[in-house]
C-alpha positions, 0 to 999 in steps of 0.5 A, spaced: 477 412 928 478 414 935 471 414 938 473 419 943 476 424 938 470 422 933 465 425 938 469 431 940 470 433 933 463 432 932 461 437 937 466 442 934 463 441 927 456 441 929 457 448 933 456 453 927 450 450 925 446 449 932 447 456 933 445 458 926 439 453 926 437 455 933 436 462 931 432 461 925 427 456 929 426 462 934 424 466 928 420 462 925 416 461 932 415 468 931 411 466 924 417 469 920 421 465 914 428 468 914 431 464 908 437 469 909 441 464 914 447 463 909 448 470 908 448 472 915 453 466 917 458 468 912 457 476 914 458 474 921 464 470 919 468 475 915 466 481 921 468 476 926 475 475 923 476 482 921 474 484 928 479 479 932 485 480 927 484 488 928 483 487 936 487 481 937 481 478 941 477 472 939 471 474 944 471 481 940 470 478 934 464 473 936 461 480 939 462 483 932 460 478 928 453 477 932 452 485 931 453 484 924 448 478 923 443 482 927 444 488 923 443 485 917 437 481 919 433 487 921 434 490 914 430 484 912 425 485 918 424 492 916 423 490 909 418 484 911 415 487 917 414 494 915 414 494 907 411 488 907 415 485 902 415 478 900 419 474 905 422 468 901 424 473 896 427 478 901 431 472 905 434 470 898 436 477 897 439 477 904 443 471 902 446 474 896 448 481 899 451 477 905 455 473 900 457 479 896 459 483 902 463 478 905 467 477 899 468 485 899 470 486 906 474 479 906 479 481 900 483 484 904 484 479 910 486 473 905 492 469 908 491 472 915 490 468 921 486 470 926 487 468 934 483 462 935 479 461 942 483 457 947 480 450 949 477 450 956 480 445 961 475 444 966 477 442 973 476 435 975 471 434 969 477 435 964 481 429 967 475 424 967 478 418 963 474 418 956 469 423 958 474 428 959 477 429 953 471 427 949 466 432 952 470 437 957 476 440 953 472 444 948 472 452 947 467 456 950 463 457 944 461 450 944 458 450 951 455 457 950 451 453 944 449 448 949 447 453 954 443 457 948 439 450 947 436 450 954 435 457 955 431 458 948 427 451 950 426 454 957 424 461 954 419 458 950 416 453 955 416 457 961 416 465 960 411 469 958 415 473 953 416 466 950 408 465 950 407 471 947 412 470 941 409 463 940 402 466 940 405 471 935 407 465 930 401 461 931 396 467 930 398 474 929 391 477 928 389 474 935 395 476 938 394 483 935 387 483 938 390 482 945 394 488 944 401 484 943 405 488 938 406 483 933 411 487 929 416 489 935 416 482 937 418 479 930 423 484 930 426 482 936 426 475 934 429 477 927 435 480 931 436 474 935 436 470 929 441 474 926 446 475 932 446 467 932 447 466 925 453 471 926 456 467 932 455 461 927 459 464 922 464 467 926 465 460 929 467 457 922 472 463 921 475 463 928 475 456 930 474 451 925 478 454 920 481 460 923 482 464 917 478 467 911 476 464 905 471 466 901 464 462 901 467 458 907 460 457 910 459 452 904 452 452 905 451 451 912 446 456 912 441 452 908 443 446 912 440 450 918 434 451 915 433 444 914 434 442 921 429 446 923 424 443 919 427 436 921 426 438 929 419 440 928 421 447 931 423 444 938 430 446 941 432 439 943 430 437 936 435 442 933 440 440 938 439 432 935 439 434 928 445 439 928 449 433 931 447 428 926 449 433 921 455 434 924 457 426 925 456 426 918 460 431 916 466 428 920 465 421 918 466 423 911 472 427 912 475 421 916 473 416 910 477 421 906 483 421 910 483 413 910 483 413 903 477 409 902 475 407 895 469 411 895 470 417 890 471 423 894 466 428 890 461 423 893 463 423 900 463 431 900 456 431 898 454 426 902 452 430 908 447 435 903 444 428 900 442 425 907 439 432 909 435 432 903 433 425 903 431 426 911 427 432 908 423 428 903 421 423 908 419 428 913 415 431 907 412 425 905 410 423 912 407 430 913 410 436 917 408 437 924 409 443 929 410 449 924 407 455 927 400 457 924 402 464 921 409 462 918 411 466 912 404 470 912 405 478 912 402 481 918 397 487 916 396 492 922 389 494 920 387 486 920 
């Protein structure tokens, strides 16, 4: 396997999961557990594809996907933050809604191809030997995902708004007593998480596989949820986890193409199996860094 091509493939493979996991990390930092990432990703995938095919612009497709993911996530936010429905059950319902909605919308787009994002050939950097084709000849969304990691890290660590969001996630009662609008902060985080999940889904349908196939996210949303725990709710940990999973996915595809004697079914399940094993090890050692109010409903009268 060509190491240059391998690293470049890992960056592409990891991007949709990185976007979804980063958004979910912000949601959980605000104290909300949204298990509907898979539903938002598949909705973003079909809406991004539909908008891109209709407009001829993949960038408009990504914008439509982000909007669709944010709107779907806000329905979860209204149910859990205002009507105080159970976050776990509502998130699972959101996934089912997203899967059904995407199948309905996508039925008329099967067999079509969407315009894909062109790869950027960065001046000077793209001409570097080895590093050029490895790191500097990707589409713009790869670099957007990396920039978002740095932006989210800086936002949570250095800004007042980030401090408020973390305070709400750690102890929403104390944050409310200090005068912060807990529900508004959480709704903003939920909308951001949905938009990121929508972008991740659109990346699958517009870049990785520029066509629509029902269920094409194939559990990526669940992997994103696992990566947040693996990363201990840290932005650069999310980056590492997404790229590790992307590496395992690319490796198993290359092994299949090379005709290895390992059964194809075992290779296909290996990324998910490794994720489960990592989570079991983390659970055995104890989970650190989880926000104190994660998953707990907020009662304004408290």
